[in-house]
N, C-alpha and C positions, 0 to 999 in steps of 0.2 A: 592310511587315508591321505589322499592328495591334498596339498595346501589350497586354501581358498584363493580365488583369483584376486589380485590386488585391485582396489578401486580405481576407476578412471581418474585421471588428473582433471582438476577443475580449472578452467581458464576463463578469465573475465577481462573484457576490454570495452572501451567506449567507442561509439560511432562518431566520427568527426564529420564536419561539413553540413550538419543540419542548420538550415537558415532560421531566421526569425519567424516565429509562428504567429499567425494572425487569425482572427475569426474566418472560418471556412478553408483553412489550409488543409490539403490532403495529407494526413500524416502517414498513410500507407506509402504514398509516393515519396515523401521526404525520407522515410526510414529505408525503403528499398533502394533508393538512389544512394543514400549514404553508405549502406552495406556493400554496395558494389559487387554483388554476386558471391559474397563470402558466407551467407547463411546456409546452414546445413541442418539436416534432420536432427531433431532433439535439441536444438538451441532454444534458449529462453531469453527473450528480450525484456529488459527492465526499463520501463518508460516512465519518466517523471510525470506525475499528475499534472504539473503546471502546464506542460505543453498540450495536454489533452484538454484541459480547461480553456487554454487560449484558443485552440482550434474550435471549441464548442462555443466560444463567445461568452464565457461565464464572468464577464466583467460587471462591476457596479461602480458608481462614482464613490470616491473616497469619503465624501460627506455622508454617504448612506451606510457606512460601516456598521454602526450599531443595529440598524434595521436589518442589514444582511446577516449578521450574526444571529439575530433573533429569528429570522426566517429559516435559518439552517438548524436551529437548536430544538431539541426535543425536551431536554431537561438539563438543569444545572447540577453538576456533580459536586463541584467545589469552587470556592473563590477566596481570594485573600481579603483581609479586613478592609483594605482601601477600595475593594471592588475593581481594581485595575487588571487583575488576572482572573479570568473566569474559565474553568474547565467544564466542558459541557459534553453531553451526548448529542451527536448531530443526527439528522434524519437518516444517515447511512449507517447508524449504529456505532460509529467511531467516537471514542472519547478523546478529546483533544482541546487545546486552548483555542477559544474563539471559533470553534466549529470548523477549523481549518481555513477560515477567511484570512487572506494573506496580501500583503502589498509588496513583498520583495520581488525583484525582477519583473516588475509590471510598469507600464507607462505612467508618468506623473499624473496624479489625480485619480487614479483608478485602483481598485482592489479586485482580487480574483477569488472566486468561490471554487470549491472542489467540483469535479465532474458531476453531472446530474445523476448518472449511473455508471460508476467506474467499471463494474463487471460487464455491462453492455458495451462500454467503450473498448474494453479489452477484447471482447468477442469480435467486434468489427475490425479491429487491428489485426487480430490473429487470422481471421478468415481472409482478409484482404492480402496479407503478407503471404499466407500459404498459397493463395491462388496466384499471386504474381511470381513467386519464386519456386513453387513446387516443393518447398522444404516444410515439413511438419514441425512448426515451431510453437512455443508457448509464449504467452504475453503476461507480464505482471505490470500493473500500474501502481507506482509507488508514491508515498508521501512521507514527510518527515514527522515523527511523533516522539513525544516524551514517553517515559516509562515510570509507573508508580514506584516511589522510594529509590529512584536511581537518578543521578545527575545526567545531564546531557540528552541528546536525541539520537535516533537512528531511523533509517528508512524502513517503512513496513509496507506490506501489500494492502492496498485498499481496493484493488480490482485485479481480476485474474481470469484468464481463458486458456483452455487447452493445456493446463498444467495442474498437477496435484498440489493442493495448498497445505494440507495436513497429511503427513505420512504416519499411518497407523502401524505401530510396531508392537502393539499389545498381542500377547500370545506367543511372541518369540522369546529368545533368551539373550542375556548379555554375554560378554566375552568369558565370563566365569560359569556360564550355564544357568544362571539364575533366571527365573521367569520375569518377563517384562509385563507389568499389569497396568500401568498408566502412561506409558511413554507414547506421546503424540507430537513429534517435532513439527513445529509450524515452518515447514520448509519454504513456503512462499516468503515469509518475513526474512528468513535467513538469506534467500536469494536476492531479495530487495536490498538488504544491507550489504551484500557483496557488490551488487551493482553500484551502490552509492560510493563505495571505496574508490572506484575509477571514474564515476561521473563527476564527483565532487559537487560543490554548491554554486560556484561562480565560473565554471570552466567553459560554459556554452556547449556542453556535451550531455544532452538530456536523456540519451538512450545508451544502455549498456547491453552487451551480449554475454550471457553466461553459457559456457559449453562444458559438458562433462556430466550432466544429469539428465540424459535422454530418457532414463527410466521414469521420470516424472511427467513427460510430455505425453498427452493423450487427446482424446476427443474434445471438441468444443462444448460438449454437454457435461463436462466435469464441473463439480461445484465451484463457484467463484469465491472471491475473497469475503463476500458477505457471510459465508459459512464459518468464517473464523471468529466472528463476533459471538461471545458467550451469551446464551439466553439469560434474560433478567432473573428467572427463577433459580438459576445456578450461580448467580453473581454474589459472592460473599462480601464484596467491597463496592456496593452500589452508591455509597455516599462518601464524601470527603470526611476526614476526622472532625473538623469544625462543624460541619452540617449534622453529622450524626450526634455529636455531643449536644448541640442546640435542640435537636429533636427529642433526645432523651430527657433533657431538662424540662422541656415543654410537656412531654408526656407525664413526667413525675408530678408536675405542678397542676396538671389537669388543663393546661393552656392550649 
């Protein structure tokens, strides 16, 4: 039996020369100009959500932070005793601190909300870049999120277009021939994390190119990142520990 072909090498690099993004900036033009003709079929662009939000004008005055968080929040998942840290589910289905409302890398006196519809934003970028370059590329819009029970943060996909977000390996076998029954790698999050390794946080390079997974790139009608969010009926951890405990005590006391 012939040996299986070696997997393609994965290459990740940041685009340099992207200028300051302001409301109304044409991100397709900025990205295509910065890429300088280097984009190829099967490339996946990882675009920091912050520049998407800036181009879409998702600013609010810093004084309106609490109102902005409330506006973006669907439910509170957990908060610390002082109420200074609040983990919430946003209207996008994302569970994050302060619904992703952020003041880093923004003009003084302003805060920035996440894009209105990250999947739609990703589709606009992917369609525009494909048209301008002739390359069938995918786009992932990324944001920094924490993970339950783990310290630190990593970038995850909050928007996607033209790229598979979850690779379904169920029904296959592992290297030992054992059947795979539940294996669903979230490749969009893995790619977002890889992009963040080269974009970093304060480098002024908000877009990365990931090359080597052209097998994941496809039509713009592929499911977006919203499909990554687990439905509430399958969520075994819908509350924080403190909130679940308080509810249990209240239920037991009839309160």
